[in-house]
C-alpha positions as CSV (number, residue, x, y, z in Angstrom):
1,R,-47.2,110.3,-84.5
2,A,-48.1,108.4,-81.5
3,L,-51.4,108.9,-82.1
4,E,-51.6,107.5,-85.4
5,G,-52.4,104.0,-83.9
6,Q,-55.1,105.4,-81.6
7,V,-57.4,106.9,-84.2
8,K,-60.1,104.7,-84.6
9,P,-61.4,104.2,-88.3
10,Q,-63.7,106.8,-89.6
11,T,-65.3,106.1,-93.2
12,D,-66.5,102.5,-94.2
13,L,-65.4,102.3,-97.8
14,L,-62.8,104.3,-100.0
15,V,-64.2,103.4,-103.5
16,Y,-61.0,103.0,-106.0
17,A,-61.9,102.3,-109.7
18,S,-59.7,100.1,-111.9
19,K,-59.2,101.1,-114.9
20,G,-62.0,101.4,-117.0
21,A,-64.3,101.4,-114.1
22,V,-64.7,105.0,-113.1
23,L,-68.5,105.3,-114.6
24,R,-69.1,102.2,-112.5
25,A,-67.2,103.7,-109.1
26,Q,-69.3,106.8,-109.8
27,K,-72.4,105.1,-110.1
28,L,-71.8,102.9,-107.1
29,T,-70.6,105.3,-104.3
30,P,-74.3,107.3,-104.2
31,Q,-75.6,103.8,-103.9
32,L,-73.7,102.6,-101.2
33,R,-74.2,105.9,-99.3
34,E,-78.5,105.4,-99.8
35,A,-77.7,102.0,-98.2
36,G,-76.2,103.5,-95.2
37,F,-72.7,103.2,-95.3
38,S,-69.9,106.2,-95.2
39,A,-67.8,106.0,-98.9
40,A,-65.7,108.0,-100.5
41,R,-64.6,107.7,-103.9
42,D,-60.7,108.0,-104.4
43,M,-60.8,110.7,-107.4
44,I,-56.8,110.7,-107.2
45,D,-55.3,109.0,-110.5
46,R,-52.8,106.1,-108.4
47,S,-52.0,102.6,-108.5
48,I,-53.8,100.0,-106.3
49,D,-50.7,99.6,-104.0
50,E,-51.1,103.5,-103.4
51,A,-54.8,103.8,-102.9
52,L,-54.6,101.1,-100.3
53,A,-51.9,102.9,-98.4
54,Y,-53.9,105.7,-98.4
55,A,-56.7,103.8,-97.3
56,Q,-54.5,102.8,-94.2
57,L,-53.0,106.2,-93.7
58,M,-56.6,107.8,-93.7
59,N,-58.5,105.3,-91.5
60,Y,-60.7,104.0,-93.9
61,R,-62.0,100.6,-92.8
62,Q,-62.1,99.1,-96.2
63,L,-60.9,99.6,-99.8
64,L,-63.5,99.0,-102.3
65,V,-62.0,98.0,-105.9
66,V,-63.9,98.4,-108.2
67,P,-63.5,96.4,-111.6
68,A,-64.5,97.1,-115.2
69,G,-67.3,95.6,-116.2
70,D,-69.7,92.9,-114.4
71,A,-66.8,91.7,-112.5
72,A,-67.2,90.8,-108.6
73,L,-66.0,93.7,-106.2
74,C,-63.1,93.6,-104.1
75,L,-63.2,94.4,-100.7
76,V,-59.7,94.9,-98.9
77,D,-58.8,95.1,-95.4
78,P,-56.1,97.5,-95.5
79,I,-54.9,96.7,-92.2
80,A,-55.0,93.1,-92.4
81,K,-54.3,92.8,-96.2
82,T,-57.1,90.1,-96.4
83,E,-59.3,90.8,-99.6
84,A,-63.4,89.3,-100.2
85,F,-64.9,89.2,-103.5
86,L,-68.6,89.7,-103.6
87,T,-71.3,91.0,-105.5
88,L,-72.8,94.6,-105.2
89,E,-76.1,92.6,-103.7
90,E,-73.6,90.9,-101.0
91,L,-72.2,94.0,-100.1
92,L,-75.2,95.9,-99.3
93,Q,-75.9,93.4,-96.9
94,R,-72.9,93.2,-95.0
95,K,-73.1,95.0,-91.7
96,D,-69.8,94.0,-90.2
97,L,-67.9,97.4,-92.2
């Protein structure tokens, strides 16, 4: 247990699909990888709060919430619990993850 707080984050993004956004998330994840991000798609049907807790537990740097349609993506820091809404183009230009 003492080591959990010392483990460095490994994977940049856990990609979480909101209701109705599974296909969009499936298409987005390989795009993120091609752009140089390490990304894993959350395949478990869970609430956003559960996904955030999982991202924190597993040391993901960010939870990427993919909404249905063309709505902006939401990048959530699982430690600080801060949110940033951005387009795919803005996300792909980020180098700070």
